[in-house]
C-alpha positions in Angstrom: 6.7 6.7 -7.7 3.1 5.5 -6.7 1.6 5.0 -2.9 0.7 1.2 -2.9 -0.5 1.1 0.7 -0.4 3.2 3.9 0.8 0.7 7.0 0.3 1.1 10.4 4.4 0.6 10.6 7.7 -0.5 9.5 7.2 -4.0 10.2 3.7 -4.5 8.5 5.3 -2.4 5.0 7.9 -5.1 5.3 5.1 -7.7 5.5 3.5 -6.9 2.5 7.0 -5.7 1.2 7.8 -9.5 1.0 5.1 -10.1 -1.3 6.4 -7.8 -4.0 10.3 -9.3 -3.6 8.9 -12.9 -4.4 7.0 -11.1 -7.7 10.3 -9.1 -8.3 8.7 -5.9 -8.0 10.6 -3.2 -6.7 9.7 -0.7 -3.7 10.8 1.7 -1.6 9.2 1.7 2.3 9.2 5.3 3.3 8.9 6.3 7.0 10.5 8.5 9.8 11.5 5.7 11.8 15.4 6.1 11.4 15.1 3.0 8.9 13.7 0.5 11.7 16.3 1.7 14.1 13.8 4.0 16.5 12.5 2.4 19.6 9.0 3.8 17.8 8.8 1.7 14.8 6.4 -0.2 16.0 4.0 3.1 16.5 5.3 5.3 13.2 3.4 4.8 10.1 5.2 3.3 6.9 4.1 3.9 3.5 5.0 1.6 0.8 6.0 2.6 -3.3 6.1 1.0 -6.1 6.3 2.7 -9.6 3.9 3.2 -11.9 4.4 0.6 -14.2 4.2 -2.4 -11.6 1.2 -0.2 -9.5 -1.8 -2.5 -10.6 0.2 -5.5 -10.8 1.2 -5.4 -6.8 -2.4 -3.9 -6.1 -3.6 -7.4 -7.1 -0.8 -9.2 -5.5 -1.5 -7.1 -2.2 -5.3 -7.5 -2.6 -5.1 -11.3 -3.1 -3.9 -11.6 0.5 -6.7 -10.2 2.0 
């Protein structure tokens, strides 16, 4: 797995993940927020990871949204 983007919180990571879902790119959201269940989910950073093989395509998709 490779870090695609470091996000401010889980909600930001999930918004980027929706774009990856549309392109059938598997991903992992890594965060210490208990799966979004902790009240601090808005302030705890999250990392969006993809496989090495999907990295370039996923990066192009997220960069196109800027």
